[in-house]
N, C-alpha and C positions, 0 to 999 in steps of 0.2 A: 762123065757128067757128075758123078758122085765126087770124084776127086776135085773138080772145080769148085763145088759148093763148099767143100771143106776148106779150101784155100780162101774163099771169100769170107767164110765164117771167121777164120783165124784173123784175117785182116781187119774185119770189123771189130773183133774183140780187142785187138791191139790198139786200134784207134780209140775205143771207149776207155781203155785203161789209161792211155796217155791223157785223155781229156779230164779224167778224174783227178789225176795227179796235178795237172796244170791248174784246175779250179781250186785245189787245196793249197796252192802256193808252191807247188813243186816240191823241191827238196829243201825248202827254206825253214824247216823246223816243224812242219806239220801243224802250225796254228792257223786260226781263222782271223780275218780282218774285220773291224767295225767301222762303219762310215763316220767321219769327223763332223760335229755340229759347229757351225761358225759362232764365235763369241762376240756379243755386242758390247762396245765400250760403255762404262757407266759415267755419266756427267755429274760432278759434285754439285750440291745445291749452292746457290749464290750466297755470299757472306752478307748478312743484314746487320747494319750498324744501328743500335737502338737509339730512339729519340730521347733527348734529355727529359728528366722528370724532376719537378720542383716540389719540395715539401716546406711549408712555412706556417708559423703560428705565433701568437702572443701567449705569454704565460697566463695572462688573464685578459679577456676581451674588453673589460671595463676597469677603469682606474680613476681615482680622484685627481683633480687638478693639483699639481705640485708633487704628486707621488710618481714613482718610477715603475715601468714595466719592461719586460725583456722580450724582444722579437728574435726568434730563432729560425734559421732556415738551413736546408741542406739540399743537395742535388745529386743525381746519378747521371753519368754520361754527358756532363756539361763541362765546357772549357772556359766559358766566360758568361758573366751576368751583368745586367744593368737595371738600376732601380728607377722607378718613376712614382709620381704621386707625392706623398708627404716626405719621401726621401728620394734622393737623386744621385746620379753618377754611377761609376763602375763599382761593382761589389764582388767580393770573393764568392766562390761557388758554394761556400758554407760559412756560417758565422753567427754572431749574435750582435744585437744593437740595443742599447739602453735608451728608452724613450721616456721623457718627462714632460707631459703636457703642461702648458702654461695657461691655456684657455679651455673653457668647456666646449664640447662639440665632438664630432666624429672625424677621424683621420683615416685615410686609405693608403696602404703601403703595397706596391705592386713590384714584382720581380720578373724580369724577362731573361731567359738563358738560352744559349746556343751550344752546340757540340757537333762532332762529326756526323751525327745522325740527323741533324737539322735543328729546328727551333722548337723549344718546349712550349707547351701551352702556358701563357702567363698565369701567375698565381697572385691573387690580391687578398689581403686581410685588413680588417678595420679595427680601430681602437676607439672606444667611446670614453671620453673624459667627462667626469661629473664635477660640477661646482659644489664645493663644500665650504663651510665656514672655518676660518682660523680662530681658534680659541686663544685668548691672550689675557695676561694679567701684567700690567705695568704700573710702577709706583715710584714716586719721588717724595722724599722726606728730608727736609732741612738740608738740601743740596742745591747749589747754584753752579752752573746752569742745571736745570732739572727737566730736560726735554727727553723723556723716554718715548720710544717710538715703536709702534707695531704697524706694519704695512702688509697689504694683501690685495690683489686685484688692482683697482684704481683708487683705493682709499688708504688713508693713513690716520691712525689714532695716536694722539700725543698727550702727555701730561702737562708739559710746558709751564714750569714754574720759573719765573725770571726776575721778579722784583720783590724781595722780601720786605723792603722798607723797614717799618717798625715792628714787624712780626717777630715774636719770640719762638714760635714753632709753626711749621706749616707742612702740609702734605697734600698730595694729589694722587689718588689711586683710581685707575680705570680697569674695569674687567668687562669681558663680553666676547663678542665674535665679529669678525669681518669676513664678508664673502666677496666673490668676484663682482657681484652686482650691487653691493651695498653693505650697510652695517645693520644686521638684524637686531642686535642687542648691544647697547653700550650703557653700563652702569658706572657712574662716577661718584666716588666718595671724596669730598674735599673738606679741608679743615685749615683755617688760618687763625691762630690765637695771637693776639697782639696786645701790647701795653698802651698802644695808641691806635689811631685809625689810619692804617697805611693805605697806599695806593693799591692798584691791582697787583695781586701776588701771583695768581695762576690763571691759565686759560686752558683747561682740559677740553679737547675738541676732536671732532672728525674733520679731516682735511681732504680736499679734492683739488689737485693742481699744485702749482709751484709758489710757495710763500716767498715774498721778496727777500727775506733775510736768511733763508735756508735753502740748501740745494737738495731738497727732498721732494720728489714727485714720482708718482706711479702711473700717471696717465699722459698720453700724448695728445689729448683733446684740448688741453689748456697748456700754454696761453692761446687765446684766440682773439682776433681783432674785434672790437666792439661792434663794428658794422656787420660782422659775419656771424654774430651769435644767432643761432636758429630760433625761429618762433616756437619750436618744440622744446627748447631747453627749460628744464623744470627740476625743482627739488621736491621730494615727498618725504613724509615721515611724521612721527609724533614725539612730543617731549613732555616731561613732567619734572619740575624742580621743587625740592622741599628743603626749607630751612629748619634745622634742628636746634640751633641756638641763635642768638642775635647775629644777623647776617647783613653783609653788604655785598651784593652780587648783581649780575645781570646775565640772563641766558640770551645769547645773541648770535646772529650771523656776523661773520667777519670776512668781508669780501674785498679783494684788492684789484685795483685797476692801475696799470702802469703805462708809461709812455712808449715802452718798447716791449718786444716779446722775450727779452732777456732781463727780467727784473733784477735790479741791483740794490733795492732797499732805499732808494731815494726818489724824491719828486713824484710820488704817486698819490693815489687817492684811496683812503681806507673807508669802506662803507659798513656801518654797523646797523643791523636791523634787530631791535630788541623784541623778544617775544615774552620775556618775563623780567621784572626789575624789582628790587627790594625797596626802591624809593616810593613815596606816596605822592609826591608832587615834583614838578620840575620848574625851576624859576627862569630857565633860559627862554628867551623869546624865539619862537619857531620862525622858520623861513617859509611857512606855508604847510600844506598837508598833501598827502599822496595816498591813494588807495591801491593796495596790492593784494591780490587774491582775496578780495572782499573785506580787508581790514584797512581802516583809515589810520594813518600814522601822522604824527607831527614830524616835520623835516627840519633838522638843525644842520647848519653848515659852518665850519670853521676853516676858512681858506688859509693855506700856508703860502707865504710870499717869498720865503727864503729858499735856500738850496739844502738838499740832504734831508728833507722831512716829508711828511704826508699832510695833505689836506684831509679833513675829517668830515664825513657826512653821516648823520644819525637819523634813522627812522625809528621814532619812539611810539610804541603802542600807548593807548590811554593809560595814565598812571593808575597803578593798583590792579590792572588786568593781567591775565596770564593766557597767552596763546599756546594751545597745545598742538594745533595742526601746523606742521612745518611747510606746507605747500607754498612754493615761491616760484613765480614766473620770472625767470632770469632775463628773458628778452624784454619784458615790460619794465623791469627794473632798470636795465641799461638805457632803454628809451627815455625813461623819466629823468635819469641823471644827465643824459645828453641834452634834453630839452631845457633843463635848469642851468645848463652851462657848467656843471661841475666836472664832467669828463668830456672827452672828444670821441667822435666815432672812429678816429684813427688810433685811439689808445687800445690797450690790450687787457682783457680780463685774464688774470693769471691764477687766482686761487679763490675757492669758496670754502669757508670753514663754518662749523657750528659747534657751540659749546657754552660753557659757563665761565664768565670772568668773576673771580672771587677776590674781594678785598679783605674781608674778615668774616669769621663765623664758621659754623660746621653745618654741612648739609649734603644732599644727594641730588644728582641729575640722572634721569633715565630717558634714553633715546631709543626708539624702536623703529625698525623698517626704514631707516634713512637711506635714500638713494638719489642720485643725480642722473638724469637721462636726457636724451634729446639732442646731444651735441654731435 
């Protein structure tokens, strides 16, 4: 019995030893094994294409009319751009633009851009242009023709010396300013020294529209057919004329009505409305009277029956008077001329001027706040 237990003990011991060596990897080097942890694959983040961005600005947000400003723009992540508003068309993705306003007001410039990332948010900038006055000094002395010109906005100022006749020396100098909306200040120094009494030598003036003998105009509102002259068409301003030596002059409107809207200097009607005159009496028999803007004028008519000339209509204020208020209802004037048969409703009003016609003497004319509106 004892012998059997020993045998069983030995057998169990052998089995235990074999189990130990088998659990330790047998004879494979005596090391121990570590369980392997599964590796989860890492997904890379999606590629995001940036949306385009626009940067745009003016060097100055405000500029005077006639002056220049620079618009600058740049973009990131953009491949194409298109402009709208005060500029149009395809634009580069960066650049500059020189802007020179010709009228007062506000202009908007918008840029739209696209790229691989989509559409950029449009960017708009505004430019404000202010009306300012052009300062000028123009002078003519002993020169024919002597039509020195300063133009700005819709107005032109001229010296206009054209007929020296018997004058020995003559000059016309105009200084002041012109704005887009009128002529704030016009000072005219005129001098005609003669050995005799010449005809008209100069007519320094403000002009609005197209003179029949000159291709100078800065407004698109004239010519206009007489029948289409608005009831709101009006002239405003004030004037003062001073004679410094013995003078022969008249301060007057000079208005032209022509048979076509392309005046050629022939077969028209010239209308003179005198606000101040050096004469003390007028021996011409008038063709009636007319009241314009509260002033009663004598009306004189000199019809021209040939070709290549002008009929002449004069509205004369009472002799010896001086009208300082330049208010003139243009519609009422045209209606009076049509009623008298001096012009036709199918004719065209081409130019409105105001200034001083000088025959001899030395003096000054000052015009302030002159403007023509309502067309």
